[in-house]
Backbone as JSON, one array per atom type, in Angstrom:
{
  "sequence": "MAKILITNASTRLAQHLASDLATEHDMRLTDRAPVSEVPGFTQCDLGHDDSTNSLVRGMDAIVHSGHVDPTDSVSDQIDAATRCTYNLLQAATDEGVPRLVFLSSLTLMHGYDENFAVTEKWRPTPTTETSNLCCHLGEFVCREFARERRLEVECLRLGDLAWDGAPASTSALYPDDAVDAVRKALTADVSEGYAGSVTAWNVFHIQSAVPNARFLTATANRQLGYEPATR",
  "N": [[7.75, -15.45, 13.14], [6.05, -13.58, 11.47], [2.3, -13.14, 10.96], [0.92, -12.41, 8.08], [-1.2, -10.7, 5.79], [-2.31, -10.34, 2.6], [-3.94, -8.29, 0.04], [-5.97, -8.42, -2.85], [-5.4, -10.22, -4.5], [-5.2, -10.81, -7.11], [-3.75, -9.38, -8.42], [-0.81, -8.68, -10.02], [1.34, -7.84, -8.6], [0.64, -8.4, -5.84], [1.15, -10.81, -5.97], [3.68, -11.32, -6.5], [4.78, -10.3, -4.0], [4.08, -11.73, -2.29], [5.3, -14.01, -2.8], [7.99, -13.36, -2.15], [8.16, -12.64, 0.22], [7.34, -14.8, 1.65], [9.67, -16.06, 2.65], [9.94, -15.28, 4.93], [7.6, -14.57, 6.21], [4.33, -15.81, 7.59], [2.05, -16.09, 4.94], [-0.75, -15.15, 4.03], [-3.33, -14.65, 1.36], [-5.67, -12.71, -0.27], [-9.29, -11.83, -2.38], [-11.67, -10.27, -3.48], [-12.82, -11.74, -5.54], [-12.68, -15.13, -7.06], [-9.6, -16.53, -7.07], [-7.51, -18.69, -8.62], [-4.96, -21.16, -7.77], [-3.12, -19.84, -6.06], [-1.29, -20.14, -3.53], [-2.57, -20.19, 0.03], [-4.83, -18.45, -0.39], [-7.47, -16.97, 0.43], [-11.22, -16.58, -0.16], [-12.59, -13.15, 0.1], [-15.36, -10.95, 0.48], [-14.85, -8.51, 1.62], [-16.82, -7.49, 3.08], [-19.21, -5.74, 5.81], [-19.35, -7.83, 7.82], [-19.03, -10.91, 9.49], [-17.45, -12.21, 8.07], [-15.32, -11.06, 7.13], [-13.83, -9.97, 9.59], [-13.23, -12.71, 10.35], [-11.36, -13.41, 8.59], [-9.24, -11.44, 8.86], [-8.33, -11.72, 11.38], [-6.07, -12.84, 13.91], [-3.69, -12.17, 12.82], [-0.71, -10.36, 12.06], [-0.04, -8.27, 10.81], [-1.43, -5.97, 7.89], [-0.96, -5.98, 4.2], [-2.59, -3.63, 2.18], [-3.96, -2.99, -0.88], [-4.42, 0.16, -2.92], [-4.82, 0.38, -5.61], [-7.32, -0.78, -7.66], [-9.16, -2.73, -9.43], [-9.25, -2.62, -12.85], [-10.77, -3.08, -14.61], [-13.21, -3.22, -13.43], [-16.64, -1.77, -13.14], [-17.09, 1.9, -12.87], [-18.0, 2.64, -10.64], [-17.91, 0.19, -9.02], [-15.29, 0.26, -8.44], [-14.51, 2.31, -7.1], [-16.49, 2.24, -4.69], [-14.51, -0.43, -4.13], [-12.4, 1.02, -3.36], [-13.1, 2.69, -1.3], [-15.87, 1.53, 1.07], [-15.13, -0.96, 0.99], [-12.14, -0.77, 1.81], [-12.61, 0.57, 4.51], [-14.55, -1.53, 5.72], [-12.47, -3.38, 6.12], [-10.55, -2.14, 7.45], [-12.18, -1.38, 9.81], [-12.7, -4.22, 10.79], [-9.91, -5.04, 11.06], [-9.39, -3.42, 13.27], [-11.2, -4.04, 14.88], [-10.19, -6.82, 15.6], [-8.02, -6.2, 16.48], [-5.28, -5.81, 15.23], [-2.45, -4.41, 14.75], [-0.9, -3.12, 12.58], [-1.22, -1.68, 9.26], [0.07, -1.61, 5.84], [-0.59, 0.77, 3.55], [-0.98, 0.44, 0.18], [-0.43, 2.8, -1.87], [-0.35, 5.74, -4.52], [2.4, 7.46, -6.42], [1.36, 8.89, -8.59], [-0.66, 10.34, -7.16], [0.87, 12.98, -6.76], [1.46, 13.91, -9.22], [0.5, 16.28, -10.42], [2.4, 18.52, -9.85], [5.25, 20.47, -10.76], [8.02, 18.6, -12.38], [10.29, 19.64, -11.97], [9.95, 20.35, -9.22], [11.15, 19.79, -5.84], [9.55, 17.42, -4.7], [8.35, 16.51, -1.66], [6.56, 13.86, 1.1], [5.34, 15.99, 2.4], [4.13, 17.65, 0.91], [1.16, 18.45, -0.29], [-1.3, 16.27, -1.9], [-2.45, 15.64, -5.31], [-4.7, 14.52, -6.57], [-6.62, 13.45, -9.7], [-9.75, 13.21, -11.0], [-9.5, 10.92, -12.85], [-9.97, 7.61, -12.4], [-8.29, 5.37, -11.33], [-6.26, 6.91, -9.95], [-7.99, 8.68, -8.29], [-9.3, 6.99, -6.84], [-6.68, 5.76, -5.37], [-6.74, 7.94, -3.48], [-9.19, 8.03, -2.4], [-8.48, 5.8, -0.69], [-6.58, 6.47, 0.75], [-7.43, 8.3, 2.21], [-9.44, 7.03, 3.75], [-8.04, 5.57, 5.27], [-6.24, 7.06, 6.7], [-7.92, 8.51, 8.44], [-8.92, 6.24, 10.21], [-6.22, 5.86, 11.06], [-5.63, 7.93, 12.5], [-7.74, 7.99, 14.67], [-8.46, 5.2, 15.88], [-7.07, 2.52, 17.2], [-4.53, 1.61, 15.28], [-1.88, 1.49, 13.2], [-0.95, 2.85, 10.26], [1.06, 2.74, 7.4], [2.01, 4.29, 5.06], [2.72, 3.74, 1.64], [3.55, 5.37, -1.23], [3.47, 4.37, -4.36], [5.83, 4.07, -6.91], [6.18, 4.05, -10.71], [5.4, 0.86, -11.63], [8.06, -1.03, -12.68], [7.63, -3.32, -14.7], [9.4, -6.65, -16.12], [11.88, -5.73, -17.37], [10.93, -3.34, -18.5], [10.87, 0.13, -19.76], [12.16, 2.54, -17.88], [10.42, 4.94, -16.02], [11.12, 8.54, -14.89], [9.67, 8.01, -12.5], [9.92, 5.88, -12.0], [9.42, 2.32, -10.46], [11.63, -0.71, -9.76], [10.47, -4.02, -9.23], [11.65, -5.15, -7.32], [12.37, -3.46, -5.41], [10.06, -2.25, -4.42], [9.07, -4.76, -3.28], [11.17, -4.51, -1.24], [10.64, -2.15, 0.17], [8.04, -2.57, 1.12], [8.54, -4.72, 2.77], [10.39, -3.55, 4.93], [8.65, -1.58, 5.89], [6.72, -2.83, 6.99], [7.92, -4.03, 9.5], [9.39, -1.69, 10.8], [9.99, 0.68, 13.19], [8.66, 3.28, 13.22], [8.55, 6.56, 13.96], [8.13, 9.36, 13.75], [5.66, 10.95, 12.33], [3.34, 12.28, 9.52], [4.02, 14.65, 7.96], [6.17, 15.52, 9.66], [5.01, 15.16, 12.26], [4.33, 13.07, 15.3], [2.42, 10.54, 14.88], [-0.04, 7.86, 14.05], [0.1, 7.67, 11.61], [1.43, 7.43, 8.45], [3.67, 8.49, 5.88], [5.1, 7.6, 2.85], [7.34, 8.26, -0.1], [8.06, 5.9, -2.38], [10.15, 4.91, -4.86], [12.36, 3.63, -7.55], [15.92, 4.14, -7.73], [16.52, 5.73, -10.46], [18.14, 7.31, -13.14], [17.97, 11.14, -13.15], [15.37, 10.86, -11.02], [12.12, 11.21, -10.3], [10.86, 12.04, -7.66], [11.83, 12.62, -3.88], [13.36, 10.15, -1.58], [14.24, 10.06, 1.1], [12.55, 10.31, 3.19], [11.73, 7.69, 3.39], [13.93, 6.51, 3.58], [15.08, 7.3, 5.85], [13.77, 6.72, 7.79], [12.43, 4.21, 7.27], [14.54, 2.43, 6.56], [14.47, 2.22, 4.01], [16.4, 1.36, 0.94], [16.69, 1.79, -1.99], [18.06, -0.47, -4.92], [21.07, 0.22, -6.87], [21.33, 0.85, -10.07]],
  "CA": [[7.18, -15.71, 11.79], [4.82, -13.02, 11.64], [1.13, -13.52, 9.61], [0.73, -11.01, 7.31], [-2.35, -10.69, 5.05], [-2.2, -9.4, 1.29], [-4.98, -8.26, -0.48], [-6.18, -8.24, -3.97], [-4.83, -11.56, -4.77], [-5.21, -11.57, -8.34], [-2.78, -8.58, -8.91], [0.91, -9.46, -9.91], [2.16, -7.13, -7.04], [0.15, -8.92, -4.48], [1.43, -12.54, -5.66], [5.61, -11.16, -6.21], [5.04, -9.53, -2.78], [3.61, -12.97, -1.06], [6.28, -15.01, -3.31], [9.48, -12.95, -1.83], [8.1, -12.5, 1.74], [7.25, -16.01, 2.17], [10.42, -17.06, 3.46], [10.33, -14.86, 6.65], [6.58, -14.41, 7.16], [3.59, -16.81, 7.02], [1.29, -15.13, 4.08], [-2.13, -15.23, 3.3], [-3.88, -13.71, 0.25], [-7.5, -12.67, -0.11], [-9.64, -11.27, -2.89], [-13.07, -10.25, -3.58], [-13.48, -12.55, -6.93], [-11.68, -15.87, -7.02], [-8.0, -16.78, -7.79], [-6.74, -20.0, -8.73], [-3.17, -21.33, -7.94], [-2.63, -19.2, -5.44], [-0.97, -20.57, -2.01], [-3.06, -19.38, 0.99], [-5.9, -17.83, -0.71], [-9.1, -16.9, 1.0], [-11.95, -15.36, -1.02], [-13.5, -12.57, 1.12], [-16.36, -9.78, -0.34], [-15.1, -7.34, 2.66], [-18.0, -6.94, 3.95], [-19.29, -5.39, 7.01], [-19.86, -8.99, 8.34], [-17.79, -11.96, 10.46], [-16.3, -12.98, 7.33], [-13.89, -9.62, 7.06], [-13.07, -10.31, 10.87], [-12.29, -14.02, 10.23], [-10.15, -13.21, 7.34], [-7.6, -10.77, 9.27], [-8.63, -12.49, 12.83], [-4.73, -13.26, 14.13], [-2.85, -11.17, 11.6], [0.3, -9.5, 12.56], [-0.03, -6.96, 9.91], [-2.16, -6.3, 6.44], [-0.91, -5.16, 3.19], [-3.79, -3.36, 1.07], [-3.83, -1.97, -2.1], [-5.41, 0.97, -3.28], [-5.0, -0.09, -7.01], [-8.2, -1.5, -7.89], [-9.37, -3.51, -10.83], [-9.62, -1.54, -13.58], [-11.82, -3.88, -15.52], [-14.54, -3.24, -12.91], [-17.38, -0.66, -12.82], [-16.09, 3.19, -11.88], [-18.49, 2.59, -9.32], [-17.21, -0.26, -8.19], [-13.7, 0.65, -8.17], [-14.69, 3.3, -6.14], [-16.85, 1.2, -3.76], [-14.08, -1.21, -3.29], [-11.25, 1.89, -2.37], [-13.77, 3.19, -0.07], [-16.67, 0.97, 1.69], [-14.63, -2.39, 1.16], [-11.28, -0.74, 2.84], [-13.36, 1.04, 5.37], [-14.73, -2.52, 6.27], [-11.42, -3.86, 6.02], [-9.93, -1.65, 8.66], [-12.78, -1.6, 10.93], [-12.35, -5.63, 11.25], [-8.57, -5.14, 11.77], [-9.23, -2.49, 14.66], [-12.02, -4.97, 16.14], [-9.5, -7.9, 15.94], [-6.5, -5.93, 17.04], [-4.43, -6.01, 14.01], [-1.8, -3.32, 14.86], [-0.21, -2.01, 11.32], [-1.49, -1.93, 8.31], [0.81, -0.73, 5.01], [-1.3, 0.7, 2.44], [-0.08, 0.9, -1.15], [-0.91, 4.05, -2.91], [0.22, 5.67, -5.79], [2.85, 8.41, -6.75], [0.79, 9.79, -9.09], [-1.07, 11.67, -6.88], [1.63, 14.1, -6.7], [2.13, 14.4, -10.43], [0.51, 17.96, -10.63], [3.69, 19.4, -9.54], [5.94, 20.48, -12.06], [8.97, 17.7, -12.31], [11.65, 19.92, -10.93], [10.04, 20.85, -7.65], [11.2, 18.47, -4.77], [7.97, 17.06, -3.69], [8.2, 15.42, -0.43], [5.54, 13.61, 1.63], [4.9, 17.17, 3.22], [3.14, 18.29, 0.12], [-0.46, 17.61, -0.36], [-1.43, 15.11, -2.61], [-3.02, 16.73, -6.15], [-5.71, 14.01, -7.41], [-7.34, 13.85, -10.77], [-10.88, 12.53, -11.63], [-9.15, 9.58, -13.43], [-10.46, 6.6, -11.46], [-7.34, 4.92, -10.82], [-5.79, 8.17, -9.2], [-8.85, 9.03, -7.24], [-9.52, 5.51, -5.61], [-5.87, 5.97, -4.73], [-6.86, 9.61, -2.85], [-9.83, 8.07, -1.21], [-8.28, 4.92, -0.01], [-5.65, 6.71, 1.92], [-8.09, 9.28, 3.26], [-9.91, 6.21, 4.51], [-7.03, 4.63, 6.23], [-5.96, 7.94, 7.54], [-8.77, 8.55, 9.28], [-8.65, 5.08, 11.35], [-5.09, 5.65, 12.16], [-5.69, 9.31, 13.49], [-8.76, 7.94, 15.68], [-8.08, 4.42, 16.6], [-5.5, 1.86, 17.75], [-4.22, 1.09, 14.34], [-1.04, 2.47, 12.84], [-0.77, 2.8, 8.78], [2.24, 3.16, 6.64], [1.29, 4.34, 3.27], [3.5, 3.72, 0.7], [3.16, 5.96, -2.72], [4.43, 3.74, -5.05], [6.06, 4.91, -8.15], [5.11, 3.25, -11.66], [5.85, -0.29, -11.36], [8.77, -1.66, -14.37], [7.91, -5.14, -14.86], [9.96, -7.54, -17.18], [13.0, -4.44, -18.3], [10.08, -1.84, -19.12], [11.44, 1.15, -20.03], [11.83, 3.34, -16.65], [10.23, 6.39, -16.24], [11.33, 8.93, -14.27], [9.11, 7.64, -11.13], [9.76, 4.42, -11.85], [10.07, 1.3, -9.19], [11.47, -1.93, -9.91], [9.71, -4.84, -8.45], [12.44, -6.03, -5.79], [12.81, -2.29, -4.49], [8.79, -2.19, -3.99], [9.36, -5.57, -1.79], [12.14, -3.91, 0.1], [9.9, -0.98, 0.94], [6.79, -3.22, 2.18], [9.13, -5.47, 3.91], [10.57, -2.86, 5.59], [7.12, -0.66, 6.62], [6.06, -4.09, 7.97], [8.47, -4.42, 10.76], [10.09, -0.39, 11.22], [9.71, 1.43, 14.52], [8.49, 4.54, 12.68], [8.35, 7.41, 15.38], [8.03, 10.48, 12.78], [5.01, 10.57, 11.23], [3.02, 12.91, 8.55], [4.58, 16.49, 8.28], [7.19, 15.82, 10.88], [4.44, 14.76, 13.86], [3.95, 11.54, 16.08], [1.37, 10.14, 14.63], [0.11, 6.43, 13.74], [-0.23, 7.8, 9.99], [3.1, 7.85, 7.96], [3.61, 8.54, 4.26], [6.75, 7.55, 2.23], [7.61, 7.94, -1.26], [9.1, 4.9, -2.87], [10.43, 5.05, -6.32], [13.78, 3.37, -7.49], [17.07, 5.23, -8.26], [16.6, 6.16, -11.86], [18.61, 8.57, -13.73], [16.46, 12.15, -13.08], [14.77, 10.66, -10.54], [11.37, 12.82, -9.82], [10.38, 11.92, -6.09], [13.0, 12.2, -3.23], [12.89, 9.22, -0.79], [14.67, 10.44, 2.14], [11.97, 9.99, 4.33], [11.7, 6.23, 3.44], [15.39, 6.18, 4.02], [15.41, 7.65, 7.03], [12.32, 6.24, 8.72], [12.11, 2.78, 7.25], [16.01, 2.29, 6.03], [14.48, 1.83, 2.24], [17.62, 1.85, -0.04], [16.88, 1.38, -3.92], [19.42, -0.92, -5.75], [21.71, 1.23, -7.97], [21.54, 0.45, -11.32]],
  "C": [[5.92, -14.58, 12.12], [3.54, -13.41, 10.45], [0.75, -12.37, 8.9], [-0.37, -11.54, 5.94], [-2.22, -9.76, 3.57], [-3.8, -9.43, 0.74], [-4.96, -7.7, -1.84], [-5.03, -9.19, -5.05], [-4.23, -11.98, -6.34], [-4.24, -10.72, -9.06], [-1.25, -9.46, -8.92], [1.88, -8.7, -8.66], [1.86, -7.94, -6.08], [1.19, -10.31, -4.48], [3.32, -12.64, -5.75], [5.67, -10.94, -4.58], [4.96, -10.88, -1.68], [4.87, -13.86, -1.06], [7.47, -14.67, -2.1], [9.21, -13.03, -0.5], [7.58, -13.94, 2.54], [7.94, -16.9, 2.97], [10.83, -16.37, 4.75], [8.84, -14.6, 7.08], [5.31, -15.44, 6.49], [2.55, -16.1, 6.5], [0.07, -15.79, 4.13], [-2.78, -14.21, 2.47], [-5.45, -13.77, 0.24], [-7.74, -11.59, -1.34], [-10.98, -11.24, -3.11], [-13.59, -11.49, -4.54], [-12.3, -13.95, -6.67], [-10.72, -16.26, -7.83], [-7.76, -18.09, -7.85], [-5.5, -20.26, -9.01], [-2.73, -20.45, -7.24], [-2.31, -19.67, -3.56], [-1.68, -19.75, -1.18], [-4.18, -18.35, 0.58], [-7.27, -18.1, -0.06], [-9.67, -15.77, 0.57], [-12.64, -14.23, -0.18], [-14.26, -11.25, 0.04], [-15.81, -8.64, 0.61], [-16.11, -6.45, 2.68], [-18.2, -6.38, 4.88], [-19.91, -6.63, 7.45], [-18.71, -9.83, 8.87], [-17.12, -12.46, 9.28], [-15.22, -12.13, 6.95], [-13.41, -9.84, 8.34], [-12.53, -11.39, 10.73], [-11.23, -13.9, 9.35], [-9.06, -12.67, 8.01], [-7.55, -11.31, 10.92], [-6.92, -13.28, 13.01], [-3.67, -12.85, 13.49], [-1.84, -10.2, 12.12], [0.16, -8.29, 12.03], [-1.18, -7.47, 8.81], [-1.48, -5.34, 5.22], [-1.92, -5.03, 2.34], [-3.23, -2.52, 0.09], [-4.63, -1.04, -2.5], [-5.45, 1.25, -4.73], [-5.83, -0.74, -7.01], [-8.28, -2.31, -9.06], [-9.84, -2.62, -11.81], [-10.85, -2.22, -14.45], [-13.11, -3.85, -14.74], [-15.46, -1.85, -13.55], [-16.57, 0.72, -12.47], [-16.75, 2.93, -10.84], [-18.1, 1.48, -8.28], [-15.78, -0.63, -7.79], [-13.96, 1.37, -7.0], [-15.3, 3.03, -4.62], [-15.38, 0.43, -3.07], [-12.97, -0.34, -2.69], [-12.23, 2.23, -1.48], [-14.41, 1.98, 0.89], [-15.71, -0.36, 1.77], [-13.0, -1.85, 2.24], [-11.62, 0.09, 3.95], [-13.87, -0.46, 6.75], [-13.42, -3.57, 6.72], [-10.58, -3.35, 7.79], [-10.69, -1.38, 10.14], [-12.9, -3.03, 11.4], [-10.87, -5.76, 11.86], [-8.59, -4.5, 13.24], [-10.14, -3.53, 15.87], [-11.39, -5.77, 16.53], [-8.07, -7.86, 16.7], [-5.37, -6.11, 16.48], [-3.9, -4.83, 14.51], [-1.24, -2.58, 13.35], [-1.12, -2.8, 10.17], [-0.52, -0.93, 7.14], [-0.03, -0.86, 3.96], [-0.53, 0.94, 1.15], [-0.79, 1.93, -1.97], [-0.19, 4.66, -4.08], [1.17, 7.1, -5.72], [2.27, 9.24, -7.57], [-0.4, 10.68, -8.83], [-0.31, 13.07, -6.69], [2.15, 14.65, -8.24], [1.56, 15.55, -10.82], [1.23, 18.92, -10.44], [4.66, 19.13, -10.59], [7.47, 19.1, -11.57], [10.1, 18.12, -11.54], [11.6, 20.65, -9.86], [10.44, 19.53, -6.91], [10.19, 18.54, -4.16], [8.46, 16.39, -2.87], [6.5, 15.18, 0.0], [4.92, 14.9, 2.23], [4.02, 17.93, 2.44], [1.67, 17.77, 0.06], [-0.54, 17.41, -1.44], [-2.56, 16.13, -3.95], [-4.07, 15.46, -6.92], [-6.45, 14.43, -8.35], [-8.96, 13.19, -10.52], [-10.56, 11.19, -12.27], [-9.15, 8.26, -12.24], [-9.79, 5.83, -10.71], [-6.8, 5.79, -9.67], [-7.02, 8.77, -8.11], [-9.11, 8.06, -6.54], [-8.43, 5.41, -4.98], [-5.9, 7.0, -3.21], [-7.82, 8.72, -1.52], [-9.27, 6.98, -0.62], [-7.23, 5.49, 1.46], [-6.46, 7.85, 2.63], [-8.56, 8.7, 4.21], [-9.03, 5.6, 5.92], [-6.22, 6.25, 7.13], [-6.78, 8.53, 8.72], [-9.15, 7.47, 10.45], [-7.14, 5.43, 11.68], [-5.18, 6.97, 12.9], [-6.99, 8.89, 14.93], [-8.74, 6.62, 16.39], [-6.92, 3.6, 16.53], [-5.46, 0.78, 16.98], [-3.05, 2.1, 13.43], [-0.93, 1.7, 11.33], [0.8, 3.17, 8.43], [1.51, 3.04, 5.59], [2.49, 4.47, 2.49], [2.98, 4.43, -0.57], [3.96, 5.26, -3.29], [4.9, 4.1, -6.48], [5.57, 3.93, -9.31], [5.97, 1.87, -12.0], [6.64, -0.78, -12.93], [9.0, -2.99, -14.17], [8.74, -5.76, -15.91], [10.79, -6.49, -17.91], [12.3, -3.67, -18.94], [11.19, -0.91, -19.21], [11.27, 2.12, -18.62], [11.55, 4.66, -16.92], [10.86, 7.14, -15.48], [11.13, 8.99, -12.53], [9.3, 6.17, -10.75], [10.3, 3.46, -10.8], [10.36, 0.24, -9.91], [10.76, -2.98, -8.79], [10.62, -5.12, -7.12], [12.93, -4.74, -4.88], [11.17, -2.11, -3.74], [9.29, -3.51, -3.06], [10.0, -5.24, -0.82], [11.55, -3.35, 0.81], [8.64, -2.13, 1.85], [7.5, -3.99, 3.17], [9.31, -4.45, 5.46], [9.47, -1.94, 6.17], [6.31, -1.81, 7.49], [6.62, -4.15, 9.5], [9.59, -2.75, 11.2], [9.39, 0.08, 12.07], [9.41, 2.91, 13.94], [8.08, 5.31, 13.89], [8.03, 8.93, 14.72], [7.17, 10.29, 11.93], [4.84, 11.74, 9.96], [3.46, 14.27, 9.06], [5.46, 16.62, 9.51], [6.37, 15.63, 12.39], [4.68, 13.42, 14.17], [2.79, 11.37, 15.87], [1.2, 8.41, 14.02], [-0.55, 6.82, 12.16], [1.07, 8.7, 9.8], [3.13, 7.3, 6.65], [5.13, 8.45, 4.23], [6.44, 7.55, 0.89], [8.35, 7.0, -1.61], [8.94, 5.03, -4.26], [12.15, 4.6, -6.23], [14.85, 4.52, -8.07], [17.26, 5.25, -9.8], [17.34, 7.16, -12.12], [17.48, 9.57, -13.61], [15.45, 11.74, -12.0], [13.8, 11.72, -10.2], [11.24, 12.85, -8.26], [11.79, 11.81, -5.02], [12.59, 10.6, -2.25], [13.62, 9.11, 0.48], [14.08, 9.81, 3.19], [12.09, 8.39, 4.22], [13.0, 5.85, 3.75], [15.66, 6.18, 5.05], [14.57, 6.78, 8.33], [12.59, 4.58, 8.61], [13.69, 1.87, 6.73], [15.26, 1.47, 4.37], [15.73, 2.34, 1.84], [17.46, 1.21, -1.51], [17.97, 0.71, -4.23], [19.89, 0.18, -6.54], [22.02, 0.67, -9.04], [22.18, 0.93, -12.36]]
}
């Protein structure tokens, strides 16, 4: 049973992941703000100090989300996406955590025409919209750590989460498919990285099998074994 740390514990996705993965792994959750009634919760500011090192010490993997709190100020959101992500990865590197799964967003690829067959080899098209920009900046920090340090990063660009039977967009992602993608990313032996190279930085597009699906998930299927449920 692996020890897994999940950040952004206040979010619905983090709690959903922790609940589903708890049958297979020893789960710890964290957030910069206090969160009540969440098992295994530890509050941490993700500062550049020993509290962050203590948080990640002994973990086998970390699931870190680039989706920041939209109620924070713009500067605080960018700070969380950059400085806090840097501190988390620095601590993970210091403590010998071998893998981090970064949860990004397929909105980074929305700049392309919907008729294009967009894959992970295409460049992101970030905008100045704060949540979109934060995912892009978080990816940048993770990529540089993966390229220069002893840490493997599996970057999952998630589609639009469809909770509680919400109408599905062409890039929709149902919660059970999101859990399956993270589960596979935590344990997969990934040999082919970004743009076909062998690297510690690997990007995967993750969405559900909905009508007129906008993004291809063939890379995630081939390398992670990700198979979205047919609906």
